[in-house]
N, CA, C and O atoms as a CHARMM CRD file, in Angstrom:
* protein
*
  300
    1    1 MET  N    123.44700-169.04600 -47.67300 PROA 1      0.00000
    2    1 MET  CA   124.16100-168.38600 -48.73000 PROA 1      0.00000
    3    1 MET  C    124.30200-166.92300 -48.33400 PROA 1      0.00000
    4    1 MET  O    123.32200-166.26300 -47.98700 PROA 1      0.00000
    5    2 ALA  N    125.50900-166.43700 -48.39000 PROA 2      0.00000
    6    2 ALA  CA   125.77400-165.05400 -48.00900 PROA 2      0.00000
    7    2 ALA  C    125.99000-164.19900 -49.25300 PROA 2      0.00000
    8    2 ALA  O    126.63300-164.62200 -50.21300 PROA 2      0.00000
    9    3 GLU  N    125.44600-163.00800 -49.21400 PROA 3      0.00000
   10    3 GLU  CA   125.68000-162.03900 -50.28400 PROA 3      0.00000
   11    3 GLU  C    126.35000-160.82900 -49.66900 PROA 3      0.00000
   12    3 GLU  O    125.92500-160.32600 -48.62900 PROA 3      0.00000
   13    4 TRP  N    127.39000-160.37300 -50.31800 PROA 4      0.00000
   14    4 TRP  CA   128.17500-159.25000 -49.82900 PROA 4      0.00000
   15    4 TRP  C    128.02600-158.05800 -50.76700 PROA 4      0.00000
   16    4 TRP  O    127.88700-158.22200 -51.97900 PROA 4      0.00000
   17    5 LYS  N    128.05700-156.87800 -50.20100 PROA 5      0.00000
   18    5 LYS  CA   127.99400-155.65500 -50.98800 PROA 5      0.00000
   19    5 LYS  C    128.97300-154.66700 -50.36600 PROA 5      0.00000
   20    5 LYS  O    128.84900-154.31000 -49.19500 PROA 5      0.00000
   21    6 GLU  N    129.93000-154.23600 -51.14600 PROA 6      0.00000
   22    6 GLU  CA   130.94400-153.30500 -50.68300 PROA 6      0.00000
   23    6 GLU  C    131.61600-153.77800 -49.39500 PROA 6      0.00000
   24    6 GLU  O    131.84200-152.99100 -48.47600 PROA 6      0.00000
   25    7 GLY  N    131.93000-155.06400 -49.34100 PROA 7      0.00000
   26    7 GLY  CA   132.63500-155.62900 -48.19800 PROA 7      0.00000
   27    7 GLY  C    131.80200-155.87900 -46.95700 PROA 7      0.00000
   28    7 GLY  O    132.34200-156.23200 -45.90900 PROA 7      0.00000
   29    8 ARG  N    130.49300-155.70100 -47.06200 PROA 8      0.00000
   30    8 ARG  CA   129.60000-155.92200 -45.91500 PROA 8      0.00000
   31    8 ARG  C    128.54500-156.98000 -46.26100 PROA 8      0.00000
   32    8 ARG  O    128.11400-157.10400 -47.40700 PROA 8      0.00000
   33    9 LEU  N    128.15200-157.72200 -45.25100 PROA 9      0.00000
   34    9 LEU  CA   127.11600-158.72000 -45.43800 PROA 9      0.00000
   35    9 LEU  C    125.80400-158.01800 -45.76700 PROA 9      0.00000
   36    9 LEU  O    125.32300-157.19900 -44.98400 PROA 9      0.00000
   37   10 ALA  N    125.22100-158.33700 -46.92400 PROA 10     0.00000
   38   10 ALA  CA   123.99500-157.68600 -47.37200 PROA 10     0.00000
   39   10 ALA  C    122.77400-158.58900 -47.20000 PROA 10     0.00000
   40   10 ALA  O    121.66800-158.09800 -46.97100 PROA 10     0.00000
   41   11 ASP  N    122.96700-159.91300 -47.30800 PROA 11     0.00000
   42   11 ASP  CA   121.84200-160.83900 -47.23200 PROA 11     0.00000
   43   11 ASP  C    122.37200-162.20200 -46.80900 PROA 11     0.00000
   44   11 ASP  O    123.46500-162.59900 -47.21000 PROA 11     0.00000
   45   12 LEU  N    121.60100-162.91400 -46.00200 PROA 12     0.00000
   46   12 LEU  CA   121.98800-164.24900 -45.55500 PROA 12     0.00000
   47   12 LEU  C    120.76600-165.14300 -45.61500 PROA 12     0.00000
   48   12 LEU  O    119.78600-164.91500 -44.90600 PROA 12     0.00000
   49   13 THR  N    120.82200-166.16300 -46.46200 PROA 13     0.00000
   50   13 THR  CA   119.70700-167.10700 -46.58900 PROA 13     0.00000
   51   13 THR  C    120.16400-168.48600 -46.12500 PROA 13     0.00000
   52   13 THR  O    121.32900-168.85700 -46.27200 PROA 13     0.00000
   53   14 LEU  N    119.22700-169.23000 -45.56700 PROA 14     0.00000
   54   14 LEU  CA   119.48300-170.57600 -45.05000 PROA 14     0.00000
   55   14 LEU  C    118.66400-171.56500 -45.86500 PROA 14     0.00000
   56   14 LEU  O    117.43400-171.50900 -45.87300 PROA 14     0.00000
   57   15 HSD  N    119.34600-172.46100 -46.54400 PROA 15     0.00000
   58   15 HSD  CA   118.68100-173.47100 -47.35800 PROA 15     0.00000
   59   15 HSD  C    118.68000-174.78500 -46.59200 PROA 15     0.00000
   60   15 HSD  O    119.74800-175.33100 -46.31400 PROA 15     0.00000
   61   16 PRO  N    117.49700-175.31100 -46.24000 PROA 16     0.00000
   62   16 PRO  CA   117.45000-176.54200 -45.45900 PROA 16     0.00000
   63   16 PRO  C    117.89300-177.74900 -46.28500 PROA 16     0.00000
   64   16 PRO  O    117.42800-177.96200 -47.40500 PROA 16     0.00000
   65   17 ILE  N    118.79200-178.52000 -45.71100 PROA 17     0.00000
   66   17 ILE  CA   119.26500-179.73000 -46.38100 PROA 17     0.00000
   67   17 ILE  C    119.04000-180.93600 -45.48600 PROA 17     0.00000
   68   17 ILE  O    118.81000-180.80400 -44.28400 PROA 17     0.00000
   69   18 MET  N    119.11100-182.10500 -46.08900 PROA 18     0.00000
   70   18 MET  CA   119.04300-183.36200 -45.34700 PROA 18     0.00000
   71   18 MET  C    120.20600-184.22900 -45.80900 PROA 18     0.00000
   72   18 MET  O    120.78500-184.00900 -46.87300 PROA 18     0.00000
   73   19 LEU  N    120.53500-185.22100 -44.98300 PROA 19     0.00000
   74   19 LEU  CA   121.67100-186.08500 -45.29500 PROA 19     0.00000
   75   19 LEU  C    121.24100-187.52100 -45.59100 PROA 19     0.00000
   76   19 LEU  O    122.05200-188.44300 -45.51300 PROA 19     0.00000
   77   20 GLY  N    119.98700-187.70400 -45.92400 PROA 20     0.00000
   78   20 GLY  CA   119.51500-189.01600 -46.35000 PROA 20     0.00000
   79   20 GLY  C    119.31700-190.03000 -45.25000 PROA 20     0.00000
   80   20 GLY  O    119.42600-191.23100 -45.50000 PROA 20     0.00000
   81   21 PHE  N    119.02800-189.58400 -44.03300 PROA 21     0.00000
   82   21 PHE  CA   118.76800-190.51700 -42.93400 PROA 21     0.00000
   83   21 PHE  C    117.65900-191.48000 -43.32100 PROA 21     0.00000
   84   21 PHE  O    116.59700-191.05600 -43.77600 PROA 21     0.00000
   85   22 GLY  N    117.89700-192.77000 -43.14400 PROA 22     0.00000
   86   22 GLY  CA   116.90000-193.78200 -43.47100 PROA 22     0.00000
   87   22 GLY  C    116.86300-194.14400 -44.95100 PROA 22     0.00000
   88   22 GLY  O    116.05000-194.97400 -45.35800 PROA 22     0.00000
   89   23 GLN  N    117.70900-193.54900 -45.74700 PROA 23     0.00000
   90   23 GLN  CA   117.75900-193.83500 -47.18500 PROA 23     0.00000
   91   23 GLN  C    118.74400-194.96800 -47.45700 PROA 23     0.00000
   92   23 GLN  O    119.50900-195.34700 -46.57000 PROA 23     0.00000
   93   24 PRO  N    118.73200-195.51100 -48.67100 PROA 24     0.00000
   94   24 PRO  CA   119.69300-196.55400 -48.99800 PROA 24     0.00000
   95   24 PRO  C    121.13300-196.08100 -48.79400 PROA 24     0.00000
   96   24 PRO  O    121.41700-194.88500 -48.84400 PROA 24     0.00000
   97   25 ARG  N    122.00300-197.00500 -48.57100 PROA 25     0.00000
   98   25 ARG  CA   123.41000-196.72000 -48.28600 PROA 25     0.00000
   99   25 ARG  C    124.06700-195.82500 -49.33800 PROA 25     0.00000
  100   25 ARG  O    124.91900-195.00000 -49.00800 PROA 25     0.00000
  101   26 THR  N    123.67900-195.98700 -50.58300 PROA 26     0.00000
  102   26 THR  CA   124.28700-195.19600 -51.66100 PROA 26     0.00000
  103   26 THR  C    123.88500-193.71900 -51.62900 PROA 26     0.00000
  104   26 THR  O    124.49700-192.88500 -52.29600 PROA 26     0.00000
  105   27 VAL  N    122.85100-193.41000 -50.84900 PROA 27     0.00000
  106   27 VAL  CA   122.33800-192.04300 -50.78400 PROA 27     0.00000
  107   27 VAL  C    122.70800-191.35300 -49.47000 PROA 27     0.00000
  108   27 VAL  O    122.89400-190.13700 -49.43300 PROA 27     0.00000
  109   28 ARG  N    122.81300-192.13400 -48.39500 PROA 28     0.00000
  110   28 ARG  CA   123.07600-191.56800 -47.06700 PROA 28     0.00000
  111   28 ARG  C    124.37200-190.76900 -47.04200 PROA 28     0.00000
  112   28 ARG  O    125.36800-191.14500 -47.66000 PROA 28     0.00000
  113   29 GLY  N    124.33600-189.65800 -46.31300 PROA 29     0.00000
  114   29 GLY  CA   125.52200-188.83700 -46.12800 PROA 29     0.00000
  115   29 GLY  C    125.73900-187.79400 -47.21100 PROA 29     0.00000
  116   29 GLY  O    126.61700-186.93800 -47.09300 PROA 29     0.00000
  117   30 ARG  N    124.95100-187.86700 -48.24600 PROA 30     0.00000
  118   30 ARG  CA   125.06600-186.88400 -49.33200 PROA 30     0.00000
  119   30 ARG  C    124.06200-185.76700 -49.06600 PROA 30     0.00000
  120   30 ARG  O    122.87600-186.03200 -48.86600 PROA 30     0.00000
  121   31 SER  N    124.52200-184.54700 -49.06100 PROA 31     0.00000
  122   31 SER  CA   123.59100-183.44400 -48.76900 PROA 31     0.00000
  123   31 SER  C    122.65400-183.21500 -49.95300 PROA 31     0.00000
  124   31 SER  O    123.06600-183.19000 -51.11300 PROA 31     0.00000
  125   32 MET  N    121.37200-183.04900 -49.60700 PROA 32     0.00000
  126   32 MET  CA   120.31500-182.81500 -50.59900 PROA 32     0.00000
  127   32 MET  C    119.36700-181.77200 -50.02700 PROA 32     0.00000
  128   32 MET  O    119.20100-181.67900 -48.81000 PROA 32     0.00000
  129   33 PHE  N    118.74700-180.99100 -50.89700 PROA 33     0.00000
  130   33 PHE  CA   117.73200-180.06600 -50.41000 PROA 33     0.00000
  131   33 PHE  C    116.61800-180.87900 -49.76300 PROA 33     0.00000
  132   33 PHE  O    116.19800-181.90700 -50.29400 PROA 33     0.00000
  133   34 ALA  N    116.14700-180.41200 -48.61700 PROA 34     0.00000
  134   34 ALA  CA   115.09500-181.10300 -47.88600 PROA 34     0.00000
  135   34 ALA  C    113.75800-180.93400 -48.60000 PROA 34     0.00000
  136   34 ALA  O    113.50300-179.92200 -49.25200 PROA 34     0.00000
  137   35 GLU  N    112.91400-181.95100 -48.46100 PROA 35     0.00000
  138   35 GLU  CA   111.54800-181.86600 -48.96500 PROA 35     0.00000
  139   35 GLU  C    110.84700-180.72700 -48.21900 PROA 35     0.00000
  140   35 GLU  O    111.24600-180.39400 -47.10300 PROA 35     0.00000
  141   36 PRO  N    109.80900-180.12200 -48.81400 PROA 36     0.00000
  142   36 PRO  CA   109.18000-178.93700 -48.20800 PROA 36     0.00000
  143   36 PRO  C    108.77300-179.09700 -46.73300 PROA 36     0.00000
  144   36 PRO  O    109.04100-178.20600 -45.92700 PROA 36     0.00000
  145   37 GLU  N    108.13900-180.20500 -46.37500 PROA 37     0.00000
  146   37 GLU  CA   107.69400-180.38100 -44.98600 PROA 37     0.00000
  147   37 GLU  C    108.88000-180.45700 -44.02800 PROA 37     0.00000
  148   37 GLU  O    108.86900-179.82100 -42.97400 PROA 37     0.00000
  149   38 LEU  N    109.89900-181.22900 -44.38800 PROA 38     0.00000
  150   38 LEU  CA   111.09000-181.34300 -43.55200 PROA 38     0.00000
  151   38 LEU  C    111.85200-180.02000 -43.53400 PROA 38     0.00000
  152   38 LEU  O    112.37600-179.61800 -42.49600 PROA 38     0.00000
  153   39 GLY  N    111.91500-179.34800 -44.67500 PROA 39     0.00000
  154   39 GLY  CA   112.58700-178.06000 -44.75200 PROA 39     0.00000
  155   39 GLY  C    111.97000-177.04400 -43.81500 PROA 39     0.00000
  156   39 GLY  O    112.68000-176.28600 -43.15400 PROA 39     0.00000
  157   40 ARG  N    110.64500-177.02800 -43.75500 PROA 40     0.00000
  158   40 ARG  CA   109.94200-176.11100 -42.85200 PROA 40     0.00000
  159   40 ARG  C    110.29000-176.42400 -41.40100 PROA 40     0.00000
  160   40 ARG  O    110.51300-175.51200 -40.60500 PROA 40     0.00000
  161   41 LYS  N    110.33900-177.71500 -41.05200 PROA 41     0.00000
  162   41 LYS  CA   110.69000-178.11500 -39.68700 PROA 41     0.00000
  163   41 LYS  C    112.11600-177.69200 -39.35100 PROA 41     0.00000
  164   41 LYS  O    112.37200-177.19600 -38.25400 PROA 41     0.00000
  165   42 ILE  N    113.03700-177.88100 -40.27700 PROA 42     0.00000
  166   42 ILE  CA   114.43300-177.51700 -40.04900 PROA 42     0.00000
  167   42 ILE  C    114.55400-176.01500 -39.79100 PROA 42     0.00000
  168   42 ILE  O    115.19400-175.59800 -38.82600 PROA 42     0.00000
  169   43 ILE  N    113.94300-175.21200 -40.64700 PROA 43     0.00000
  170   43 ILE  CA   114.01300-173.75600 -40.48300 PROA 43     0.00000
  171   43 ILE  C    113.31600-173.32900 -39.19300 PROA 43     0.00000
  172   43 ILE  O    113.81200-172.45200 -38.48700 PROA 43     0.00000
  173   44 ASP  N    112.16200-173.94500 -38.87400 PROA 44     0.00000
  174   44 ASP  CA   111.47600-173.61000 -37.62000 PROA 44     0.00000
  175   44 ASP  C    112.36900-173.91500 -36.41300 PROA 44     0.00000
  176   44 ASP  O    112.38400-173.15300 -35.44700 PROA 44     0.00000
  177   45 ASP  N    113.11300-175.02900 -36.46500 PROA 45     0.00000
  178   45 ASP  CA   114.03900-175.36300 -35.37500 PROA 45     0.00000
  179   45 ASP  C    115.14500-174.31800 -35.26300 PROA 45     0.00000
  180   45 ASP  O    115.49500-173.90100 -34.15900 PROA 45     0.00000
  181   46 VAL  N    115.69300-173.89600 -36.39200 PROA 46     0.00000
  182   46 VAL  CA   116.74800-172.87800 -36.38200 PROA 46     0.00000
  183   46 VAL  C    116.19600-171.55500 -35.84500 PROA 46     0.00000
  184   46 VAL  O    116.87800-170.85800 -35.09400 PROA 46     0.00000
  185   47 ILE  N    114.97100-171.20800 -36.22600 PROA 47     0.00000
  186   47 ILE  CA   114.33500-169.99100 -35.70900 PROA 47     0.00000
  187   47 ILE  C    114.23300-170.06100 -34.18800 PROA 47     0.00000
  188   47 ILE  O    114.61000-169.12100 -33.48800 PROA 47     0.00000
  189   48 ARG  N    113.72100-171.18000 -33.68500 PROA 48     0.00000
  190   48 ARG  CA   113.53300-171.35200 -32.23900 PROA 48     0.00000
  191   48 ARG  C    114.86800-171.30300 -31.49100 PROA 48     0.00000
  192   48 ARG  O    114.96900-170.66700 -30.44100 PROA 48     0.00000
  193   49 LEU  N    115.88300-171.96800 -32.02400 PROA 49     0.00000
  194   49 LEU  CA   117.17800-172.00900 -31.35500 PROA 49     0.00000
  195   49 LEU  C    117.93500-170.68700 -31.45100 PROA 49     0.00000
  196   49 LEU  O    118.82900-170.43200 -30.64300 PROA 49     0.00000
  197   50 SER  N    117.59600-169.85300 -32.41500 PROA 50     0.00000
  198   50 SER  CA   118.27900-168.57200 -32.60600 PROA 50     0.00000
  199   50 SER  C    117.67700-167.44900 -31.77800 PROA 50     0.00000
  200   50 SER  O    118.34800-166.45500 -31.49700 PROA 50     0.00000
  201   51 GLU  N    116.41100-167.60000 -31.38200 PROA 51     0.00000
  202   51 GLU  CA   115.71700-166.53600 -30.64500 PROA 51     0.00000
  203   51 GLU  C    116.44700-166.08200 -29.38000 PROA 51     0.00000
  204   51 GLU  O    116.52800-164.87700 -29.14300 PROA 51     0.00000
  205   52 PRO  N    116.98500-166.99400 -28.55300 PROA 52     0.00000
  206   52 PRO  CA   117.66400-166.52700 -27.33500 PROA 52     0.00000
  207   52 PRO  C    118.85700-165.60900 -27.61500 PROA 52     0.00000
  208   52 PRO  O    119.27900-164.86100 -26.73300 PROA 52     0.00000
  209   53 PHE  N    119.39200-165.65700 -28.81100 PROA 53     0.00000
  210   53 PHE  CA   120.54300-164.83600 -29.17500 PROA 53     0.00000
  211   53 PHE  C    120.14200-163.54000 -29.87500 PROA 53     0.00000
  212   53 PHE  O    120.99500-162.75100 -30.28000 PROA 53     0.00000
  213   54 GLY  N    118.83000-163.33100 -30.01100 PROA 54     0.00000
  214   54 GLY  CA   118.33800-162.11900 -30.64200 PROA 54     0.00000
  215   54 GLY  C    118.40100-162.14900 -32.16100 PROA 54     0.00000
  216   54 GLY  O    118.22000-161.11900 -32.81100 PROA 54     0.00000
  217   55 THR  N    118.65400-163.31600 -32.72700 PROA 55     0.00000
  218   55 THR  CA   118.71500-163.44900 -34.17800 PROA 55     0.00000
  219   55 THR  C    117.30900-163.68000 -34.71200 PROA 55     0.00000
  220   55 THR  O    116.60300-164.57800 -34.25400 PROA 55     0.00000
  221   56 VAL  N    116.91200-162.87500 -35.67000 PROA 56     0.00000
  222   56 VAL  CA   115.57400-162.98300 -36.24400 PROA 56     0.00000
  223   56 VAL  C    115.69600-163.64300 -37.61600 PROA 56     0.00000
  224   56 VAL  O    116.41200-163.16200 -38.49500 PROA 56     0.00000
  225   57 ILE  N    114.98200-164.75300 -37.77600 PROA 57     0.00000
  226   57 ILE  CA   114.96300-165.48300 -39.04000 PROA 57     0.00000
  227   57 ILE  C    113.50800-165.63400 -39.44600 PROA 57     0.00000
  228   57 ILE  O    112.66000-165.97700 -38.62300 PROA 57     0.00000
  229   58 VAL  N    113.22200-165.38200 -40.70200 PROA 58     0.00000
  230   58 VAL  CA   111.86300-165.57200 -41.20800 PROA 58     0.00000
  231   58 VAL  C    111.87800-166.66100 -42.26800 PROA 58     0.00000
  232   58 VAL  O    112.85400-166.82400 -43.00100 PROA 58     0.00000
  233   59 TYR  N    110.79400-167.39300 -42.33400 PROA 59     0.00000
  234   59 TYR  CA   110.64200-168.46000 -43.32600 PROA 59     0.00000
  235   59 TYR  C    109.87400-167.88600 -44.51000 PROA 59     0.00000
  236   59 TYR  O    108.76800-167.37100 -44.34300 PROA 59     0.00000
  237   60 GLU  N    110.45100-167.97000 -45.69300 PROA 60     0.00000
  238   60 GLU  CA   109.74400-167.50700 -46.87900 PROA 60     0.00000
  239   60 GLU  C    110.17300-168.31800 -48.09700 PROA 60     0.00000
  240   60 GLU  O    111.36200-168.47000 -48.37800 PROA 60     0.00000
  241   61 HSD  N    109.20200-168.82000 -48.79500 PROA 61     0.00000
  242   61 HSD  CA   109.42100-169.55600 -50.04200 PROA 61     0.00000
  243   61 HSD  C    110.40900-170.71200 -49.89900 PROA 61     0.00000
  244   61 HSD  O    111.24000-170.93600 -50.77900 PROA 61     0.00000
  245   62 GLY  N    110.31700-171.44600 -48.78300 PROA 62     0.00000
  246   62 GLY  CA   111.13500-172.64000 -48.60800 PROA 62     0.00000
  247   62 GLY  C    112.52200-172.42200 -48.04900 PROA 62     0.00000
  248   62 GLY  O    113.28800-173.37500 -47.91100 PROA 62     0.00000
  249   63 ILE  N    112.86200-171.18400 -47.72400 PROA 63     0.00000
  250   63 ILE  CA   114.18000-170.91000 -47.14700 PROA 63     0.00000
  251   63 ILE  C    114.02700-170.01900 -45.91900 PROA 63     0.00000
  252   63 ILE  O    112.97700-169.41600 -45.69800 PROA 63     0.00000
  253   64 GLY  N    115.07900-169.94900 -45.13600 PROA 64     0.00000
  254   64 GLY  CA   115.11700-169.02000 -44.01800 PROA 64     0.00000
  255   64 GLY  C    115.91800-167.80300 -44.43400 PROA 64     0.00000
  256   64 GLY  O    116.91900-167.92100 -45.14100 PROA 64     0.00000
  257   65 ARG  N    115.48300-166.65400 -44.00300 PROA 65     0.00000
  258   65 ARG  CA   116.20400-165.41900 -44.31800 PROA 65     0.00000
  259   65 ARG  C    116.50000-164.72100 -42.99300 PROA 65     0.00000
  260   65 ARG  O    115.59100-164.38100 -42.23600 PROA 65     0.00000
  261   66 VAL  N    117.79300-164.51600 -42.73000 PROA 66     0.00000
  262   66 VAL  CA   118.21300-163.83600 -41.50600 PROA 66     0.00000
  263   66 VAL  C    118.00200-162.34200 -41.70600 PROA 66     0.00000
  264   66 VAL  O    118.48800-161.75900 -42.67600 PROA 66     0.00000
  265   67 GLN  N    117.27200-161.73000 -40.77700 PROA 67     0.00000
  266   67 GLN  CA   117.05700-160.28800 -40.85700 PROA 67     0.00000
  267   67 GLN  C    118.25200-159.61300 -40.21400 PROA 67     0.00000
  268   67 GLN  O    118.49400-159.74000 -39.01400 PROA 67     0.00000
  269   68 LEU  N    118.98800-158.89600 -41.03600 PROA 68     0.00000
  270   68 LEU  CA   120.20000-158.23500 -40.57800 PROA 68     0.00000
  271   68 LEU  C    119.86800-156.86400 -40.02500 PROA 68     0.00000
  272   68 LEU  O    119.00600-156.15300 -40.54300 PROA 68     0.00000
  273   69 ALA  N    120.56600-156.51400 -38.96900 PROA 69     0.00000
  274   69 ALA  CA   120.37200-155.18400 -38.37200 PROA 69     0.00000
  275   69 ALA  C    120.93100-154.14100 -39.32400 PROA 69     0.00000
  276   69 ALA  O    121.95800-154.35500 -39.96800 PROA 69     0.00000
  277   70 ALA  N    120.25400-153.02700 -39.40500 PROA 70     0.00000
  278   70 ALA  CA   120.75900-151.92500 -40.23700 PROA 70     0.00000
  279   70 ALA  C    122.02600-151.39400 -39.59700 PROA 70     0.00000
  280   70 ALA  O    122.08000-151.18100 -38.38600 PROA 70     0.00000
  281   71 SER  N    123.03000-151.18600 -40.40500 PROA 71     0.00000
  282   71 SER  CA   124.29600-150.69100 -39.85700 PROA 71     0.00000
  283   71 SER  C    124.58500-149.31400 -40.42200 PROA 71     0.00000
  284   71 SER  O    124.09600-148.94700 -41.49100 PROA 71     0.00000
  285   72 SER  N    125.37300-148.57300 -39.70200 PROA 72     0.00000
  286   72 SER  CA   125.75700-147.25600 -40.18400 PROA 72     0.00000
  287   72 SER  C    126.87400-147.41300 -41.20700 PROA 72     0.00000
  288   72 SER  O    127.35000-148.52500 -41.44000 PROA 72     0.00000
  289   73 ASP  N    127.28700-146.33200 -41.80700 PROA 73     0.00000
  290   73 ASP  CA   128.35300-146.36800 -42.80200 PROA 73     0.00000
  291   73 ASP  C    129.72900-146.45800 -42.15600 PROA 73     0.00000
  292   73 ASP  O    130.73300-146.60200 -42.85300 PROA 73     0.00000
  293   74 GLU  N    129.78300-146.37400 -40.82700 PROA 74     0.00000
  294   74 GLU  CA   131.05900-146.45800 -40.11600 PROA 74     0.00000
  295   74 GLU  C    131.53800-147.89700 -40.10000 PROA 74     0.00000
  296   74 GLU  O    130.71800-148.79900 -39.92800 PROA 74     0.00000
  297   75 PRO  N    132.83600-148.15700 -40.27300 PROA 75     0.00000
  298   75 PRO  CA   133.35800-149.53500 -40.22100 PROA 75     0.00000
  299   75 PRO  C    133.35600-150.08700 -38.82400 PROA 75     0.00000
  300   75 PRO  O    133.76300-151.23000 -38.61200 PROA 75     0.00000
């Protein structure tokens, strides 16, 4: 989820979801918030895969939060 302030990205949170793998046919493919243990694994994977690009993500309260670089007032 992105939050904007004065036309600039102010906050970016990552909410882990699952698509019902292994669930009944009526549930599969529908996005749902991941259970806490799976959610932690998903965010940890995103953290690990983002590190080579210099992207810093922290896990807090069940979500990932991308740490944005401080920017100057220049466009």
